[in-house]
N, C-alpha and C positions, 0 to 999 in steps of 0.2 A: 337183184331187186333194184328197182329205180327209185331215186329220191331227189328232192330238191334241197340243196344246201343254201341257207340264207345266212349271210354275214353282215352284221351291223358294226359300223366303225364310227368312232369319234375322232375324226381327222382334224377338226378345228380345236380340239383339246379344251372344250368348254364343259366337260362333264356329262354330255348327253350325246347319243348316237345322231349323226347327221348324214351318213352315207349307208346305202344298202347295196349289197351285191347278191346276185342270184346265179347259182351254178347247178346245172343238171348232171346227175351221176347215174351210172348203172354198175352195180357190183363193185363199188369203190373206184371205178374208172371214170374220170371226167369225160363228159360228152360234149358239153358246150356251155357258154354263158347264155343268160336270157336274151332274147331279142328285144329290140326297142318296143315292139308291139306287146311282148310279154310283160315288160317292165311297166308299161302304161296300165295293163290289166292288173298288175300286182300292186298298184299305187295304194289302194285301200288296204291290202294285206300289209304293206309297209307301215301304214299309219297305226295299225293294230299291233304290229311287231314291235315298233319303237316304244310302246307302252309297257312291254315286258322287260325293258331295261337290261337286256342281255346283249352287250356289245363289247367291243374291243377298243382299247386306247390306240389312237394312231391308225396304221394300216394293218394291224394284226388280224388273224383269222382263227385264233385258238377258240374263242367263244363263237359258236354258231349253232343254228337250228337245223335239224334234218327232219324233213316231212316225207312220209311215204304211206302208201295204202296197202291193205291186204284185201284180197278177194278169194278166199278159199272155195267159194261156190262157183267161181269162174263164170258169173252171169253178166259181167260187164260193168257192174256197179260196185263200189267198194263197200266192204262189210265193216271195215275199220280204217281210221286214219291215225297214224302215230306221229307224235312230235317228240323228238329227242334233243334236249338242250345239252350241247356238248362244251366241255372244257378240254380242249385239245382232243386226244383220242378217247377220253373217258366221257360217259354220259353223266352229267351232273344231276339232272332230273328229267322226268318223262311226263307226258300227257297223252291221252288217247280218247277217241270217240268211237262208239260202236253202234251199227244199225242192226238190231236184233231181228227185225221182221222183213228186211229188204224193201222198205217203202221209201228209201231215199231221205229218211229222217233219222237222226242219231238219237237213240233213246238213252244211252249211257255216255256220260262225260267223266272221265277219270283224270284228275290233275291235282297238283300240289300248288304251291305259291308261284305261279308262272310269271306274275308281274313284279316279283321281288319286293313286295311291300311289307313282308313279315306276317301276312295272314293268307291262309288258304280259304277262299270264300267264293260267293256267287260271282263276284267280279272276275275271278280267275277262270271259272267255267265259261263265262260270257266271252272272255278274251280267246279261249281255246276254240269255242264254236265259231267265232268270227274269223280266226285264222283258217280254220278248216274250210269254212264256206268259200273264202276267197282262193285258197289253194285249189279247191275242186273245180274252179272256173278254168284252169289251165287245160289245154287240149292234149297234153302229152301223157296223161295218165293211162 
């Protein structure tokens, strides 16, 4: 399974993420880091991800997000996109979107408090949709 690992870091130690790193994997094996062009295309993704407040102090990578698609119908378009927020090897929480009728629109959004503000609400669903939209713009899926 292919996935994108997103690592946010607070390298300036000011209490907020200021650095993003993008790593591409297949079956837990590192393939490569994002190219400069991909990083530019992921700029909007990064702005949305910073709002999730899921980051590491300094240069750590324990907290990270893994995004991957599932396409059981093998028709070339993802039926679902999953977001796993990791704390080391463990998944701390998850979110997912599902396209039930293969019309390239996700009808179901499942998520908890992805922006860590203490409430699971419409804002969290909006953040998940925004992250997924930007992720799907990558050509590597």
